[in-house]
Backbone bond lengths (Angstrom), bond angles and torsions (degrees), N, CA, C in turn:
res aa  C-N    CA-C-N  psi(-1)  N-CA   C-N-CA  omega(-1)  CA-C   N-CA-C  phi
1 M - - - 1.486 - - 1.532 109.09 -
2 I 1.310 116.88 129.52 1.444 122.19 179.32 1.546 109.35 -80.48
3 D 1.323 115.92 127.20 1.456 121.39 179.70 1.548 108.54 -85.82
4 S 1.322 117.66 123.80 1.462 121.54 -178.32 1.500 111.63 -66.10
5 A 1.321 118.13 -19.29 1.475 121.86 179.45 1.515 111.99 -85.82
6 A 1.341 116.86 -12.83 1.455 120.16 179.21 1.539 110.18 -69.33
7 T 1.302 117.19 148.13 1.450 119.97 178.41 1.554 110.56 -76.88
8 L 1.332 114.60 154.53 1.475 118.69 176.94 1.525 109.51 -58.87
9 R 1.327 116.56 -39.63 1.457 121.68 179.84 1.513 111.70 -58.81
10 S 1.318 117.84 -48.16 1.453 120.56 -176.66 1.555 110.91 -68.27
11 I 1.300 116.72 -37.76 1.471 119.57 178.64 1.525 110.38 -63.51
12 A 1.358 115.46 -44.95 1.455 119.24 -179.00 1.504 112.37 -64.56
13 L 1.358 116.65 -37.26 1.449 120.58 179.99 1.533 111.84 -69.33
14 E 1.331 117.09 -43.44 1.458 120.72 -177.47 1.518 112.29 -75.50
15 Q 1.316 117.11 -32.26 1.473 121.11 -176.47 1.519 109.42 -136.49
16 P 1.325 118.47 82.78 1.464 122.60 -174.45 1.523 113.54 -56.72
17 A 1.310 118.72 -22.68 1.460 121.33 178.58 1.524 111.77 -61.82
18 T 1.329 116.13 -21.87 1.479 118.28 -179.01 1.538 111.87 -74.28
19 I 1.286 118.18 -14.47 1.474 120.68 179.66 1.527 112.46 -56.56
20 R 1.324 116.04 -40.29 1.436 119.05 179.63 1.524 112.67 -61.40
21 V 1.332 115.95 -34.55 1.448 120.95 178.49 1.508 110.61 -70.34
22 F 1.322 116.72 -43.41 1.462 120.18 178.70 1.508 110.51 -61.61
23 E 1.341 117.36 -37.93 1.434 120.00 179.21 1.556 110.42 -66.44
24 R 1.338 115.77 -40.71 1.463 118.81 -178.10 1.532 111.21 -63.18
25 F 1.326 117.90 -37.79 1.450 121.39 -179.11 1.524 112.43 -93.63
26 H 1.344 116.53 4.87 1.480 121.96 -178.95 1.532 112.31 54.64
27 L 1.321 115.79 45.94 1.448 122.96 176.02 1.543 107.71 -97.15
28 D 1.290 118.36 125.46 1.446 122.70 -173.15 1.530 110.53 -80.22
29 Y 1.320 117.13 104.19 1.468 122.41 179.89 1.535 112.06 -99.32
30 C 1.335 118.19 -1.56 1.461 119.55 -178.91 1.516 110.98 -105.62
31 C 1.314 119.58 -82.82 1.496 120.86 -175.46 1.547 110.17 -64.47
32 G 1.322 116.21 -39.66 1.476 119.98 -177.42 1.508 111.98 -107.67
33 G 1.341 117.04 30.00 1.480 121.03 -171.49 1.491 115.80 -79.06
34 N 1.327 119.58 -0.52 1.474 119.92 -178.46 1.502 112.68 -86.68
35 R 1.320 119.86 7.60 1.458 122.87 176.86 1.508 110.45 -88.41
36 P 1.347 116.84 144.68 1.477 119.34 174.13 1.534 110.70 -62.02
37 L 1.318 115.33 151.36 1.446 120.90 -178.98 1.502 111.75 -57.43
38 A 1.348 117.41 -44.21 1.467 121.15 -178.49 1.529 111.45 -60.86
39 E 1.328 116.12 -41.60 1.460 120.44 179.33 1.519 112.04 -65.18
40 A 1.322 116.80 -42.49 1.453 121.23 -179.12 1.528 110.18 -64.52
41 C 1.312 116.71 -40.69 1.472 120.32 178.93 1.540 111.40 -64.92
42 A 1.333 114.76 -42.83 1.449 120.19 179.79 1.541 110.57 -61.82
43 E 1.309 115.72 -42.33 1.473 119.74 -178.70 1.520 111.66 -63.36
44 K 1.340 115.85 -34.93 1.475 120.54 -179.64 1.508 112.40 -86.54
45 G 1.344 117.44 -8.18 1.460 120.48 -176.14 1.521 112.85 69.60
46 I 1.342 116.25 33.31 1.457 121.76 -178.58 1.532 107.94 -103.33
47 A 1.331 115.39 139.43 1.491 120.04 178.34 1.532 108.70 -65.94
48 M 1.342 115.14 123.12 1.451 120.79 -178.95 1.530 111.37 -58.68
49 D 1.331 117.58 -41.81 1.442 120.92 -176.99 1.538 111.72 -60.94
50 E 1.323 114.92 -37.05 1.473 120.72 -178.24 1.542 109.53 -65.49
51 V 1.330 115.87 -43.23 1.454 120.37 -179.12 1.528 110.80 -68.22
52 V 1.314 116.96 -44.14 1.478 121.54 -179.81 1.512 109.40 -61.22
53 A 1.351 117.64 -41.15 1.469 120.60 179.91 1.534 110.31 -64.55
54 A 1.326 116.24 -40.72 1.461 119.17 179.52 1.540 110.65 -68.09
55 L 1.314 116.88 -38.67 1.468 119.66 176.59 1.510 111.99 -62.62
56 A 1.348 115.99 -42.99 1.444 120.34 178.96 1.531 111.19 -61.76
57 E 1.316 115.61 -41.68 1.467 119.12 179.19 1.530 110.48 -65.90
58 A 1.342 116.64 -39.53 1.473 119.54 -178.64 1.520 111.28 -65.71
59 T 1.316 117.13 -40.56 1.453 120.82 -177.08 1.513 112.79 -76.92
60 G 1.323 116.22 -12.18 1.464 119.96 178.11 1.497 114.40 -95.24
61 T 1.342 115.96 0.11 1.470 120.60 -179.49 1.528 109.52 -125.72
62 Q 1.313 116.40 159.48 1.465 122.07 179.81 1.528 108.52 -79.52
63 T 1.325 117.19 134.24 1.457 121.26 175.32 1.535 107.66 -130.75
64 G 1.317 115.11 175.98 1.456 120.43 -179.72 1.512 113.88 -86.90
65 E 1.340 117.40 3.16 1.454 118.55 -177.49 1.546 110.32 -72.81
66 Q 1.316 114.80 131.93 1.474 121.26 178.93 1.544 109.39 -91.44
67 N 1.308 115.03 143.94 1.466 121.03 175.71 1.523 109.38 -101.12
68 F 1.326 115.76 112.28 1.462 120.17 -177.92 1.522 113.61 -101.63
69 A 1.336 116.26 12.83 1.468 120.22 -176.34 1.526 111.69 -59.35
70 Q 1.335 117.81 -33.28 1.461 120.81 -177.78 1.520 113.24 -104.10
71 A 1.324 117.43 4.90 1.461 120.68 -178.34 1.537 109.02 -75.99
72 T 1.322 116.39 155.89 1.465 119.42 172.56 1.518 107.92 -66.92
73 L 1.337 115.85 157.30 1.461 119.08 178.82 1.523 109.49 -65.52
74 T 1.318 117.37 -34.90 1.477 120.20 178.35 1.526 110.11 -62.53
75 A 1.329 117.23 -43.42 1.483 120.42 179.03 1.526 111.19 -65.01
76 L 1.316 116.08 -38.38 1.470 120.54 179.41 1.528 109.36 -66.38
77 I 1.329 117.15 -43.81 1.448 121.07 177.42 1.512 112.26 -59.20
78 Q 1.338 115.19 -45.76 1.461 118.71 179.06 1.519 112.21 -60.22
79 H 1.326 115.40 -39.79 1.471 119.46 176.89 1.531 110.62 -61.70
80 I 1.322 116.14 -47.60 1.455 120.61 -178.79 1.543 110.82 -59.03
81 V 1.326 115.62 -46.24 1.473 120.23 -177.01 1.515 111.11 -66.52
82 H 1.345 115.84 -50.36 1.496 119.30 -173.59 1.519 111.86 -76.85
83 T 1.300 119.69 -22.40 1.468 120.80 -178.75 1.540 110.08 -101.32
84 H 1.296 117.33 -60.58 1.471 119.74 -170.99 1.548 112.49 -84.78
85 H 1.321 118.53 -44.07 1.444 118.04 175.99 1.511 112.57 -63.40
86 A 1.312 116.26 -41.14 1.463 119.60 177.13 1.526 111.31 -61.42
87 Y 1.315 116.54 -39.01 1.483 120.38 -179.59 1.523 109.73 -64.69
88 V 1.336 116.43 -45.57 1.487 119.69 -179.84 1.516 109.34 -58.30
89 R 1.318 117.78 -46.38 1.463 120.74 -176.42 1.508 113.30 -66.34
90 S 1.311 117.16 -33.01 1.475 119.72 -179.12 1.517 111.56 -85.08
91 E 1.307 117.98 -33.12 1.460 121.40 -171.43 1.524 112.96 -86.60
92 L 1.320 118.00 -37.79 1.474 119.91 -177.71 1.543 113.27 -58.25
93 P 1.332 119.77 -46.39 1.480 118.01 178.20 1.543 113.19 -60.14
94 R 1.347 115.72 -36.36 1.464 118.71 178.33 1.529 110.68 -66.00
95 L 1.321 117.39 -44.46 1.456 120.91 179.57 1.520 110.58 -65.45
96 Q 1.348 117.46 -40.34 1.454 119.89 179.21 1.528 110.95 -62.28
97 S 1.308 116.73 -40.17 1.462 119.40 -179.74 1.500 111.14 -63.89
98 M 1.327 117.87 -43.37 1.448 121.36 177.67 1.509 110.79 -64.88
99 A 1.358 116.64 -42.45 1.458 119.75 -179.01 1.516 111.99 -60.89
100 E 1.327 117.81 -38.79 1.455 121.54 178.72 1.532 109.91 -62.70
101 R 1.330 118.00 -43.67 1.454 120.94 -178.94 1.536 110.88 -67.03
102 V 1.325 115.95 -42.78 1.469 120.47 -179.86 1.507 110.92 -65.44
103 A 1.322 117.56 -42.99 1.478 119.86 -178.68 1.544 109.48 -65.94
104 A 1.332 117.21 -39.71 1.468 119.61 -177.92 1.529 110.50 -64.49
105 K 1.331 115.80 -38.04 1.481 119.45 -175.66 1.509 112.68 -87.36
106 H 1.327 117.61 -39.85 1.479 119.96 -171.12 1.507 114.07 -113.27
107 G 1.326 118.16 -5.04 1.454 121.87 -176.09 1.528 114.45 -54.72
108 P 1.355 119.27 -42.62 1.470 118.58 179.48 1.520 114.02 -60.56
109 A 1.334 117.24 -38.47 1.469 120.29 -179.64 1.527 112.80 -88.03
110 H 1.350 116.43 -25.97 1.464 120.87 -178.88 1.535 108.09 -130.49
111 P 1.339 116.68 87.96 1.469 121.28 -176.02 1.517 114.17 -58.65
112 E 1.354 116.50 -23.95 1.463 118.45 178.88 1.512 111.58 -61.49
113 C 1.345 118.10 -25.64 1.469 120.89 179.64 1.536 110.18 -66.08
114 T 1.304 116.12 -37.51 1.456 120.03 177.86 1.531 111.86 -68.58
115 S 1.345 115.71 -39.71 1.478 117.92 178.24 1.527 110.82 -67.92
116 I 1.323 117.73 -33.23 1.460 121.08 177.47 1.538 109.26 -63.73
117 Q 1.329 116.18 -43.53 1.457 119.10 -179.87 1.542 110.38 -61.66
118 R 1.312 118.11 -43.20 1.449 121.76 179.14 1.512 111.25 -64.24
119 N 1.342 115.89 -45.67 1.475 119.11 -179.37 1.522 111.57 -63.95
120 L 1.327 117.31 -37.03 1.458 119.64 -179.91 1.517 110.66 -67.85
121 E 1.337 117.79 -39.08 1.462 120.51 177.31 1.543 110.36 -59.81
122 Q 1.329 115.64 -46.01 1.459 119.78 177.99 1.507 112.20 -64.58
123 L 1.341 116.04 -41.66 1.457 120.12 179.61 1.525 111.47 -61.44
124 A 1.348 115.82 -45.80 1.453 120.54 -179.07 1.526 111.41 -61.51
125 E 1.326 116.60 -44.83 1.482 120.19 -179.88 1.535 110.41 -61.22
126 E 1.332 116.04 -46.96 1.466 120.08 -176.17 1.510 111.79 -70.69
127 L 1.352 118.15 -41.79 1.461 119.68 -177.52 1.528 111.86 -69.40
128 N 1.311 117.29 -38.64 1.470 118.06 179.89 1.520 111.29 -63.94
129 F 1.328 117.62 -39.50 1.456 121.72 175.94 1.528 109.80 -65.23
130 H 1.304 116.48 -41.13 1.463 123.90 -179.37 1.536 110.33 -61.71
131 L 1.325 117.09 -48.05 1.464 120.74 -178.30 1.510 111.08 -64.30
132 N 1.303 116.51 -38.56 1.480 119.71 179.87 1.537 111.05 -65.23
133 K 1.337 116.39 -40.17 1.475 118.88 177.95 1.504 110.90 -63.73
134 E 1.323 116.66 -40.38 1.461 119.26 178.47 1.537 111.58 -63.32
135 E 1.335 115.58 -48.61 1.446 119.62 -174.07 1.524 114.72 -72.51
136 R 1.323 116.01 -29.59 1.487 120.01 -176.34 1.530 112.90 -94.31
137 I 1.308 117.64 -26.55 1.472 120.56 -173.19 1.506 112.63 -120.13
138 L 1.334 116.71 -63.14 1.460 120.78 -170.94 1.523 112.80 -69.46
139 F 1.308 117.67 -53.13 1.467 120.08 -176.06 1.516 113.16 -62.23
140 P 1.350 119.65 -44.72 1.470 118.14 177.30 1.536 112.74 -59.03
141 Y 1.321 116.47 -35.30 1.488 120.03 179.38 1.524 109.39 -65.93
142 I 1.341 117.37 -43.33 1.475 120.71 179.95 1.525 109.65 -63.79
143 E 1.334 116.42 -44.53 1.456 119.29 178.46 1.538 111.29 -61.16
144 G 1.344 115.56 -37.53 1.449 119.69 177.64 1.512 112.01 -65.69
145 L 1.328 117.87 -38.11 1.462 119.99 175.29 1.527 110.49 -61.35
146 E 1.306 118.13 -39.52 1.470 120.47 -179.13 1.534 110.63 -68.38
147 R 1.335 116.61 -38.28 1.481 119.00 176.39 1.525 110.03 -66.03
148 S 1.317 117.04 -38.24 1.436 121.34 -179.33 1.523 110.67 -62.11
149 R 1.321 117.98 -40.38 1.449 120.60 178.21 1.519 112.94 -75.78
150 D 1.315 116.46 -44.64 1.485 119.91 -170.73 1.543 113.60 -87.75
151 E 1.324 117.20 -25.13 1.468 120.29 -176.40 1.511 114.00 -122.18
152 N 1.331 117.07 12.19 1.459 122.91 -178.77 1.521 111.28 55.39
153 A 1.299 115.95 32.93 1.484 119.41 176.61 1.522 110.11 -79.81
154 A 1.311 116.23 167.40 1.467 120.33 179.62 1.512 109.95 -65.06
155 T 1.333 114.56 148.74 1.490 118.69 176.83 1.509 108.81 -67.37
156 P 1.313 118.09 131.31 1.479 120.08 -176.27 1.518 111.67 -68.35
157 S 1.314 114.85 146.19 1.464 120.47 175.64 1.520 109.44 -86.66
158 A 1.311 115.76 158.26 1.484 119.32 -177.57 1.511 110.79 -147.33
159 C 1.338 115.00 157.26 1.476 120.65 178.27 1.524 110.62 -91.18
160 F 1.323 116.30 14.36 1.453 120.81 179.31 1.524 108.26 -134.40
161 G 1.330 116.99 161.95 1.450 120.78 -177.24 1.506 113.37 -70.56
162 S 1.337 115.98 -50.05 1.453 122.13 -179.90 1.499 108.65 -139.68
163 V 1.321 116.91 153.23 1.440 121.44 179.75 1.532 111.03 -61.24
164 E 1.308 117.41 -21.70 1.458 119.72 -178.42 1.523 112.15 -64.43
165 G 1.333 116.61 -28.88 1.468 119.92 179.08 1.508 112.96 -63.29
166 P 1.347 120.08 -60.44 1.460 120.68 179.06 1.507 112.44 -63.77
167 I 1.332 118.55 -32.00 1.471 119.81 177.99 1.531 110.43 -60.95
168 Q 1.326 117.07 -43.10 1.464 118.12 -179.74 1.530 110.95 -65.69
169 V 1.333 116.76 -34.18 1.451 119.71 175.88 1.526 109.86 -63.15
170 M 1.342 117.41 -44.68 1.459 121.53 179.24 1.526 111.50 -61.08
171 I 1.322 116.07 -41.65 1.480 120.94 178.88 1.515 110.17 -61.94
172 N 1.343 115.93 -44.19 1.479 118.52 178.78 1.513 111.36 -62.82
173 E 1.323 117.01 -37.77 1.457 120.28 179.54 1.526 111.53 -71.49
174 H 1.308 117.47 -32.29 1.470 120.67 173.39 1.537 108.80 -60.60
175 E 1.302 116.64 -44.31 1.473 120.22 -178.94 1.524 110.81 -64.79
176 G 1.339 116.45 -35.26 1.458 119.93 177.10 1.540 111.42 -64.61
177 A 1.340 116.20 -42.58 1.468 118.83 177.70 1.528 111.56 -64.64
178 A 1.331 115.78 -40.83 1.459 119.08 179.65 1.539 110.69 -63.85
179 T 1.324 117.17 -35.56 1.466 121.48 178.50 1.510 111.13 -64.39
180 L 1.328 116.98 -44.86 1.472 120.64 179.57 1.522 110.95 -62.06
181 L 1.330 116.44 -44.41 1.488 119.27 179.23 1.521 109.18 -67.75
182 G 1.336 117.48 -37.70 1.477 119.21 177.50 1.516 112.45 -60.99
183 E 1.318 117.16 -38.18 1.457 121.32 176.21 1.527 111.54 -63.38
184 M 1.329 115.04 -40.75 1.473 118.09 178.32 1.515 111.05 -68.31
185 R 1.313 118.49 -37.93 1.461 121.28 178.65 1.519 109.24 -64.84
186 A 1.341 117.84 -43.63 1.447 120.09 -178.91 1.537 111.50 -66.64
187 A 1.319 117.56 -39.59 1.460 120.99 -179.62 1.521 113.34 -65.30
188 T 1.344 115.55 -25.06 1.467 119.96 -178.63 1.530 113.02 -107.59
189 H 1.343 115.35 12.22 1.471 121.06 -179.53 1.526 111.87 54.12
190 G 1.331 114.59 47.97 1.454 119.16 178.67 1.525 114.43 88.40
191 F 1.321 116.64 29.74 1.474 122.27 -177.87 1.515 111.69 59.03
192 V 1.321 114.74 40.96 1.485 120.37 178.60 1.540 107.60 -104.35
193 P 1.348 117.65 115.50 1.481 119.06 -179.23 1.527 111.79 -67.95
194 W 1.295 116.39 152.61 1.468 120.72 177.25 1.520 111.07 -68.10
195 P 1.319 118.03 160.18 1.477 120.43 177.67 1.538 110.42 -57.83
196 E 1.280 115.46 139.17 1.480 122.36 179.10 1.508 112.93 69.31
197 A 1.342 117.72 16.71 1.470 119.69 176.26 1.530 110.41 -62.36
198 C 1.337 115.67 147.44 1.462 119.85 -178.21 1.535 110.40 -72.45
199 P 1.324 116.51 162.76 1.494 118.59 -178.97 1.500 113.67 -59.28
200 T 1.337 119.22 -32.42 1.459 120.41 178.88 1.519 110.78 -64.14
201 T 1.356 117.05 -40.90 1.435 120.81 178.47 1.521 110.98 -64.95
202 V 1.325 116.78 -43.65 1.448 121.53 178.42 1.534 110.15 -59.44
203 G 1.330 115.35 -45.03 1.456 119.98 179.01 1.504 112.59 -64.63
204 L 1.328 117.20 -38.22 1.458 121.30 179.32 1.518 110.49 -65.04
205 Y 1.316 116.99 -46.22 1.501 119.92 -178.28 1.525 110.95 -66.93
206 H 1.320 116.06 -40.33 1.469 118.95 175.70 1.535 111.67 -62.91
207 G 1.337 114.98 -40.18 1.453 119.07 179.20 1.518 113.09 -66.28
208 L 1.337 116.96 -38.56 1.452 121.60 177.94 1.528 111.81 -64.92
209 D 1.330 115.31 -38.86 1.467 120.35 178.64 1.539 109.95 -63.99
210 A 1.327 115.76 -45.37 1.473 121.14 179.01 1.535 110.81 -64.83
211 F 1.339 116.06 -38.72 1.464 119.77 -179.73 1.527 110.99 -65.47
212 E 1.317 116.77 -40.75 1.460 119.60 178.84 1.510 110.83 -63.89
213 R 1.330 116.43 -41.33 1.471 119.61 -179.96 1.529 111.30 -62.94
214 D 1.329 116.05 -42.34 1.446 118.68 178.51 1.529 111.27 -65.66
215 L 1.324 117.26 -39.37 1.460 120.31 179.20 1.519 110.49 -63.19
216 H 1.330 118.50 -36.06 1.442 119.80 177.71 1.522 111.28 -61.88
217 R 1.344 117.51 -44.13 1.469 121.07 176.38 1.521 111.10 -62.22
218 H 1.299 115.11 -43.76 1.474 122.59 179.76 1.536 110.42 -57.76
219 V 1.323 115.74 -52.25 1.452 120.19 -178.28 1.527 111.99 -67.45
220 H 1.314 116.70 -36.60 1.465 120.05 175.69 1.490 111.89 -56.40
221 L 1.347 118.06 -47.21 1.450 121.71 -178.60 1.497 111.77 -63.97
222 E 1.313 117.74 -34.09 1.472 119.07 -179.37 1.537 111.68 -82.84
223 N 1.343 117.19 -56.04 1.473 119.56 -176.14 1.509 113.39 -63.32
224 N 1.342 117.30 -41.24 1.434 120.85 -170.98 1.517 115.50 -95.92
225 L 1.340 117.12 -16.49 1.451 119.68 -175.69 1.529 111.70 -125.42
226 L 1.305 117.90 -60.62 1.474 121.17 -174.98 1.531 111.77 -63.45
227 F 1.324 116.45 -51.76 1.466 119.05 -172.50 1.520 114.21 -64.93
228 P 1.345 118.49 -47.11 1.494 116.66 178.12 1.517 112.55 -61.47
229 R 1.329 117.10 -38.47 1.496 119.16 178.68 1.504 111.10 -68.61
230 A 1.335 118.11 -35.30 1.478 120.23 178.49 1.504 111.59 -65.44
231 I 1.321 116.89 -41.37 1.458 120.82 176.54 1.532 111.89 -60.82
232 A 1.340 115.33 -46.09 1.444 119.17 178.76 1.502 111.75 -64.15
233 L 1.340 118.32 -38.57 1.438 122.15 178.88 1.511 112.11 -64.82
234 E 1.328 117.54 -41.25 1.442 119.70 178.86 1.552 110.10 -62.17
235 H 1.323 117.42 -43.45 1.458 119.82 176.19 1.545 110.70 -58.18
236 E 1.329 116.08 -42.45 1.482 120.20 -178.10 1.517 110.62 -64.88
237 V 1.341 117.47 -45.07 1.465 120.39 -177.61 1.512 111.92 -66.88
238 L 1.336 115.85 -42.36 1.476 118.04 -178.53 1.538 111.82 -70.37
239 A 1.321 116.01 -32.05 1.476 119.58 178.87 1.512 111.23 -69.27
240 A 1.339 118.15 -27.28 1.472 122.82 -178.18 1.525 112.06 -81.76
241 Q 1.316 118.24 -9.54 1.465 118.28 -176.09 1.560 111.46 -73.51
C-alpha cells in the first residue's frame, strides 16, 4: 500500500516501478522529490485515488526499471555514464539539428520553435560541461572512496574540500536543465505539435518528451541515490583514518 505521506523520492527509491507512473502524471520525483505524494498531487490538481491506484498497479507488475539501491556506487556510476550520459551525448545533437530546421521553416509563424532552438543550444552547452565535470572529477573521486573502503586503497585526493561542494553544484545544474526543459514543455503545451505540423516538428517534440523523461531518471539516480550515499561514504572513510 502506497502511503500518501511518503515523499515521491522515497517511493521511487524503494519501488522503481513507480517512476513510470510519476512520469505519466508529470510528478517531479527527482529535483522536487522531497514533497509528500498527497501534497504533490494537490499542487497538480490530480486525484489522489487515481495516482495511488496507478502506483499499486505498477508495483504489482514486472517492469524494466532496475533497482540500484543495493548496487555498489561504482556500478551505479557506470550505469549512469553508459546509459544516461551516452544518451545525452547522442540525442542532443540530433534534437538540435531538428530544432534548427524547424525554427528556420516555422519560426515566423510559431515563435515557440525559435525559443526551443535557443533553449536547446543552452541546454547542450551546459549539460556537456556538466557531464565532463562528473566524469573527470566527481565520479572518479567517489569510485576512489569506495576502493579506499573496500580494498584498503589510499584515500583519493581532490581539488575540493568535501564531496558535498561539487555535489551541490551538480544538483543546482540539474535544476537548471530541468528549468530549460520545463520552459520548452510549457511553450509547446506538453510537447504537442500544432495541427498539420510537419514530420520534423512531430519528431522533434516526441524527442524532447523522451529526452525529458530520461533526464528525470538520470537526475533521480544521482540526486536521490548516488549523491547521498557518496556523502555518507566520504564521512565513513575519513572517520576511519
